[in-house]
Every structure is written in C-alpha cells, then in structure tokens.
C-alpha positions in Angstrom: 11.2 -2.1 18.3 11.8 0.4 20.9 11.5 4.3 21.2 14.6 5.5 22.8 13.9 9.4 22.1 11.5 11.6 20.6 11.8 15.2 19.7 8.8 17.4 18.4 8.9 21.1 17.1 6.0 23.2 16.1 3.9 19.9 16.5 0.5 20.8 18.0 0.6 21.9 21.5 4.3 21.6 21.4 6.5 24.1 19.7 9.7 22.4 20.7 10.1 19.2 23.2 12.6 16.3 23.6 11.6 13.2 24.9 14.0 10.4 26.7 12.4 7.4 27.3 15.2 5.2 28.8 14.8 1.1 29.4 11.5 0.9 30.8 8.9 -1.0 28.9 5.7 1.1 30.0 5.4 5.0 30.2 2.5 6.5 31.2 1.5 10.1 30.6 -0.7 11.8 33.3 -2.5 14.7 33.3 -5.9 16.1 33.1 -7.7 16.5 29.9 -6.7 18.8 27.1 -2.8 18.9 28.3 -1.8 17.1 25.1 -1.0 13.4 26.1 -2.7 12.3 23.3 -0.3 14.9 20.8 2.3 12.5 22.0 0.6 9.1 20.8 -0.4 11.2 17.6 3.2 11.7 16.9 4.9 8.4 17.2 1.9 7.0 15.1 2.4 9.8 12.4 6.5 8.5 11.9 4.6 4.6 12.0 1.8 5.5 9.2 2.5 8.9 8.2 -0.8 9.8 8.7 -2.9 11.2 11.5 -4.5 8.6 13.8 -7.1 11.4 14.6 -7.6 11.8 10.6 -6.8 15.5 11.2 -5.7 17.6 8.2 -2.1 18.8 8.3 -2.5 22.5 9.1 -4.5 21.5 11.8 -1.1 19.8 13.3 0.9 22.4 12.9 1.4 24.8 15.9 -0.9 27.8 15.7 0.5 30.5 13.0 3.4 28.5 11.6 4.2 26.7 8.8 5.6 23.6 9.4 6.2 20.6 11.6 8.8 17.8 12.6 9.0 14.5 14.2 12.0 12.9 14.9 12.5 9.4 16.8 15.6 7.4 17.9 14.4 3.9 17.8 16.2 0.7 18.4 15.3 -2.5 16.7 14.9 -6.0 18.7 18.4 -7.0 17.4 20.1 -3.4 19.3 20.1 -1.9 15.8 19.3 1.8 16.2 18.0 4.2 13.4 16.6 7.7 12.8 13.3 8.6 11.8 11.8 11.7 10.7 8.8 13.1 9.3 8.5 16.6 8.2 5.4 18.7 6.4 4.9 22.0 5.4 2.1 24.3 4.2 3.7 27.2 3.0 5.5 28.2 0.5 3.4 24.9 -0.4 2.3 21.8 1.1 4.4 18.9 1.2 5.6 15.9 3.2 9.2 14.6 3.5 10.4 10.7 5.3 13.8 10.2 6.2 15.4 6.9 7.6 18.7 7.5 9.1 18.8 11.3 7.3 18.2 10.0 4.1 15.0 10.3 2.1 12.7 7.7 1.4 8.9 7.3 0.1 6.1 7.3 2.2 5.4 3.7 1.2 8.8 2.7 2.5 8.6 4.8 6.0 5.1 3.2 6.7 6.0 -0.1 9.2 9.7 1.3 9.5 8.4 1.6 13.2 5.7 -1.1 13.9 3.0 -0.1 16.0 -0.4 -0.5 17.5 -2.6 2.2 18.2 -5.7 2.2 20.7 -7.9 4.9 20.8 -11.4 5.6 23.1 -13.3 5.3 19.4 -12.1 2.1 18.9 -14.1 1.0 21.7 -17.2 1.7 18.5 -15.1 -0.5 16.3 -18.3 -2.7 15.8 -21.2 -0.3 15.8 -19.3 2.8 13.6 -18.7 3.9 10.1 -17.4 0.8 7.7 -14.6 3.3 7.0 -13.0 2.8 10.5 -13.5 -1.0 9.8 -11.7 -1.1 6.7 -9.1 1.4 8.2 -8.3 -1.5 10.9 -7.7 -3.7 8.0 -5.4 -1.2 5.7 -3.1 0.0 8.3 -2.1 -3.3 9.4 -1.5 -4.8 5.9 0.3 -1.3 5.0 2.5 -2.0 7.8 3.9 -5.4 6.5 3.7 -4.9 2.6 4.4 -1.8 0.8 3.2 -3.0 -2.3 -0.4 -3.2 -1.1 0.1 0.5 0.3 0.9 1.6 -3.0 -1.7 -1.0 -4.6 -4.2 1.1 -2.1 -3.0 4.5 -2.9 -3.1 3.8 -6.7 -7.1 2.4 -6.2 -7.8 5.3 -4.3 -6.5 7.9 -7.4 -8.4 5.8 -10.0 -11.2 5.9 -8.1 -11.2 9.6 -7.9 -10.5 9.9 -11.8 -13.6 7.3 -12.3 -15.9 9.7 -10.0 -14.8 12.5 -11.9 -15.4 10.9 -15.3 -18.9 10.2 -14.1 -20.1 13.4 -12.7 -19.3 14.8 -17.1 -21.0 11.8 -18.1 -23.9 12.8 -16.3 -23.2 16.5 -17.2 -23.3 15.0 -20.9 -20.0 16.0 -21.6 -18.4 12.8 -21.7 -19.4 9.5 -22.8 -20.0 6.3 -21.3 -17.6 4.3 -23.2 -15.0 6.6 -21.8 -15.7 3.9 -18.6 -14.1 1.2 -20.1 -10.6 2.2 -19.1 -11.1 2.9 -16.1 -13.5 0.1 -15.0 -10.2 -2.2 -16.3 -7.8 0.1 -13.8 -10.2 -0.3 -10.9 -10.7 -4.1 -11.2 -7.1 -4.4 -11.1 -6.2 -2.6 -8.4 -9.3 -3.1 -6.4 -9.2 -6.9 -6.7 -5.6 -7.0 -5.0 -6.7 -5.1 -2.3 -10.4 -7.3 -1.5 -8.3 -10.1 -1.6 -5.4 -9.2 1.0 -8.3 -8.2 3.0 -10.2 -11.1 2.8 -6.7 -13.1 3.6 -6.1 -10.9 6.6 -9.6 -11.6 8.3 -9.0 -15.0 7.6 -5.4 -15.3 9.3 -6.7 -13.0 12.1 -9.6 -15.8 12.4 -7.5 -18.4 13.4 -6.8 -17.3 16.9 -9.6 -15.2 17.3 -11.6 -17.5 19.6 -8.4 -18.4 21.6 -8.1 -14.5 22.4 -11.8 -14.0 23.8 -11.4 -17.2 25.6 -8.3 -16.0 27.6 -10.1 -12.7 27.9 -13.1 -15.0 29.6 -15.8 -14.4 26.7 -16.5 -18.2 26.0 -18.0 -17.9 22.2 -17.8 -21.1 20.9 -18.7 -20.0 17.0 -17.2 -16.2 17.0 -16.5 -15.8 13.0 -14.5 -12.7 11.4 -16.4 -12.1 8.1 -15.4 -9.8 5.1 -18.2 -8.7 3.4 -18.0 -7.9 -0.7 -19.8 -8.2 -3.5 -19.0 -11.3 -5.6 -17.5 -15.2 -4.2 -14.3 -15.6 -6.3 -10.9 -16.4 -4.3 -8.7 -16.4 -7.2 -7.6 -13.0 -9.0 -8.8 -13.8 -12.4 -12.1 -14.3 -11.4 -12.5 -11.9 -8.9 -11.3 -9.2 -11.4 -13.8 -10.3 -14.1 -16.5 -10.3 -11.1 -15.9 -6.6 -10.5 -15.5 -5.7 -13.8 -19.1 -7.1 -14.3 -20.1 -5.2 -11.1 -19.1 -2.1 -12.5 -21.2 -2.4 -15.7 -24.2 -3.4 -14.1 -24.4 -0.4 -11.7 -22.9 1.9 -14.3 -26.5 3.8 -14.7 -26.7 4.2 -11.0 -22.5 5.4 -10.6 -24.0 7.8 -13.2 -26.5 9.3 -11.0 -25.2 9.5 -8.0 -21.6 10.6 -9.4 -20.1 7.7 -7.3 -18.6 4.4 -7.8 -20.5 2.0 -5.4 -19.4 -1.1 -5.3 -15.3 -2.2 -4.8 -13.4 -2.6 -1.8 -13.8 1.1 -0.7 -17.5 -0.2 -0.1 -16.7 -3.5 1.5 -17.1 -4.2 5.5 -16.3 -6.6 7.8 -18.1 -8.0 10.9 -17.7 -10.4 13.8 -20.8 -12.7 13.5 -21.1 -15.1 16.7 -23.3 -18.5 16.5 -24.8 -16.4 13.3 -25.2 -13.3 15.2 -23.7 -9.9 14.3 -22.1 -8.6 17.4 -22.8 -5.1 16.9 -26.9 -6.4 17.6 -26.9 -8.8 20.3 -23.8 -8.3 22.5 -23.5 -6.1 25.7 -20.9 -3.3 25.6 -18.4 -5.0 27.9 -18.6 -8.1 25.1 -18.0 -5.5 22.1 -14.9 -4.1 24.3 -13.8 -7.6 25.1 -13.8 -8.4 21.2 -11.8 -5.1 20.5 -9.5 -6.2 22.9 -9.0 -9.5 21.3 -8.7 -7.8 18.1 -5.7 -5.7 19.1 -3.8 -8.4 20.5 -4.2 -10.2 17.6 -3.0 -7.0 15.7 0.1 -7.3 18.1 0.7 -10.7 17.1 0.2 -10.2 13.4 2.8 -7.6 13.3 5.5 -9.4 15.3 5.0 -12.3 13.2 5.0 -10.3 9.4 7.4 -8.0 10.6 9.7 -10.0 13.1 9.8 -6.6 15.4 7.9 -6.4 18.2 5.3 -3.6 17.4 5.2 -0.2 19.8 2.1 -0.1 21.8 0.1 3.2 21.9 -3.0 3.1 24.2 -5.0 6.2 24.4 -7.0 6.6 27.7 -8.1 3.5 27.0 -7.8 2.3 30.8 -11.3 4.4 31.8 -13.3 2.5 29.6 -11.9 -0.9 31.1 -12.5 -3.1 34.4 -9.6 -4.2 36.4 -9.7 -7.5 34.8 -9.7 -6.1 31.6 -6.8 -4.1 32.3 -4.9 -6.4 34.1 -5.5 -9.1 31.0 -4.4 -6.2 28.5 -1.2 -5.4 30.5 -0.2 -9.2 30.8 -0.6 -9.8 27.2 1.7 -7.0 26.3 4.8 -7.9 28.5 7.9 -7.5 26.7 6.6 -4.7 24.7 7.0 -1.2 24.7 4.0 0.4 25.5 3.1 4.4 25.8 -0.3 4.9 27.8 -2.3 8.4 28.2 -4.6 8.8 31.5 -5.7 10.6 33.9 -4.4 8.9 36.6 -2.1 6.0 36.8 -4.1 2.5 36.6 -3.9 0.2 39.4 -2.4 -2.7 37.3 0.2 -0.6 36.1 3.4 -1.3 37.9 7.3 -0.7 37.3 6.5 2.1 34.4 8.0 5.7 34.1 5.6 8.2 35.0 5.4 11.3 32.9 3.5 14.1 34.8 1.7 16.7 32.3 0.2 19.9 33.7 1.2 22.6 31.5 0.0 22.2 27.8 3.2 22.9 26.4 5.4 21.3 29.3 6.2 17.7 30.7 7.1 19.0 34.0 8.4 15.9 35.7 9.0 11.9 35.0 9.9 9.5 37.6 9.9 5.6 37.9 7.9 3.5 39.8 9.3 1.9 42.7 6.9 -1.2 42.2 8.6 -4.0 40.8 7.5 -5.3 37.2 5.4 -8.6 37.9 7.1 -11.7 36.9 4.1 -13.2 35.3 5.2 -14.3 32.1 3.3 -13.0 29.0 1.0 -14.8 26.6 2.6 -13.1 23.8 6.1 -13.7 22.3 
C-alpha cells in the first residue's frame, strides 16, 4: 500500500494543506521540534485506525477556533488499485465522526485497516516498562486492522463493561440488586472470551519468529518468549467463557466495593521473558529497544501476511533513539515499503529519500529528493 497524496483541513497546526508524495519509498519530514511533523503521521494513522495515535481527544485535534477537521488521502494498493480514504470529525453543532471510502460512507470497523499501517512513536521504546494499557493497545491495533469482527467484539465488550460498572455503582449505593449482574456477566464473558483468545493467538503467532528477528538485530537470546498474562488457563471458547463467568462471580464483592470490573481482558497483560526473566527487569535500555524493533518487524510481517498488502510505516523521531547499527537494520528490513519518517535531522543511513523541510508551524516550505541512490541490498522482509 502507498499513499499518493494527503489533504489536511483544519487539522492541528495545518488550517489547509496538500502533500503529493511521488514515487519515492522513503519520505523524511525534517524540522525543529514543535513545527507539526508528528501531525502528518497522526493524520495518516487516523485514516488507518480512525483514532489518534497520540490518544488525543477530537476537540484537541481540530485547529483552534474551528468546529471540524478533515483528512483525506489517495492511496494505491500493491496491485495498483487506487482509492480515496476520508475521515471527517466535528464537535459542533454535535459531535460526530464519518468515514468514507471512494466517497461512500462506511462504518468505522470497515475503515480500520483499509490503509494498513504500523506506527512507531518514541514512547513505544518504553513498551515493556510502561502501562499495561499500552501493551494491550499494541495487540488490539494489530488485530483490528486485520479483523473487523474483532474490532466490533472489542467495542461491544467495552460498552458492556461501562454498563456493568454502572450497575456495580448502583448496587453499592443500594439502588440495584446483585442478581441484576447475571445478565451482564454473561455478556461480558461472551465477548471478553473472544477478545482474550484472539490476543492469545496473536502472541503465539508473533512468538514463532520473534527469536529470529532478535538474532538478526544482534541479540542472541536463545529462549525469548512472548507470554500473554490472564486469569484462567482454558484455550477453547466454552471452557474459557465458563472460567470468566466463575471469576466474575468470585470477585463480585470486590467489584461492588470498587465500582469496577476487576477481571477480564481489559486487565490482561503480556510480557517478554528471556530464560525465565522478565525483560523489563533485567534487560538494558538498549536491549529493550532491540526487542521493540523486533516486534515492529513482526507487526509489519503480520499485517502483510493477513491483509495481502505491505503496510505503510510511520516512524516518529525514532532515529534519535537508535544507534547507527539499528538505524541501518531498521531501514534495510523495511525496504520495499513506503516509510514516512519525522526527525530533526536526516539520519546518515537514509538514502534515496524525498526530504520535506518544515520550518514554519503550518507550512512545508520545500521538498527535495536525495541525489544518493537507494541501497541495492535486498531487504529481509517481503
């Protein structure tokens, strides 16, 4: 998949802007911090995921003083099929978001994954030491891009959680009965089990070549494992659903006191373990970066395999965190993909790129193609 052009209207620091990407595979947006480089990646990611990669609220994305934003792109598949993708979000006269493919309105679940992408942000380098919510999001973003059914189930589970938690508060306040929880326990277990099993399956798929990716990056860990952490052990739907129903019943009193559902896939986690040790506790920062890079390559491979399209790669100021060896490994592994990079200076390992210089907050002043040829080394990725 390639982005041919990108149009922004009232988006962040861009009141109105149009970019035409051309034939180059690698695009580098260069400029000092705070000029709006990451906004370009956020806009592309919105077309892919329909939500901000920065976890921003819609009102914070709209240009100050305006009531809506619009992001639109012309894209081309690996088989040269062209289509347009558009997302419009408004906060007045009422909040609503609409998605369009070839100018036809579609659901959010149909939009997600229409532009397969992998985004890598500086905070992702803290993946193993950061909040569990970030690790769950890592899995969910991958699964939502390859399965509209998974996304619908995940959204349904999240709605059920809100309703169950609301009921827990009412029970705690004495205005509802404990027996009223039965119907919501059933619904939560039904959808939550699907979410859990799909995440578990994804971790096992990524595990298959995780060691190879680590070795290619120079990390010789013989027994590196991706482990999904959950309550229960069942692997088939029926038994796993029964386990979750039992757990919801077992922790009912605690949930009522806390006014919150304390077990389920919204509380699950995953980790990388090497020789029985959690990577977050023994590995150096450099080793953790290597593991994150290995997961990035696995994301790319998984999306390409599942969707039959090379995803667009979005890299936000990542090169400042990587040494020359890892910069070279990253670019070599992503050859053949459209890669869009933001940085304060052009990395030494980047060749044959179109460089976009951003000096003003709302204006891309110029772009130029590097005179250096692309490296001829064959990529290890498809």
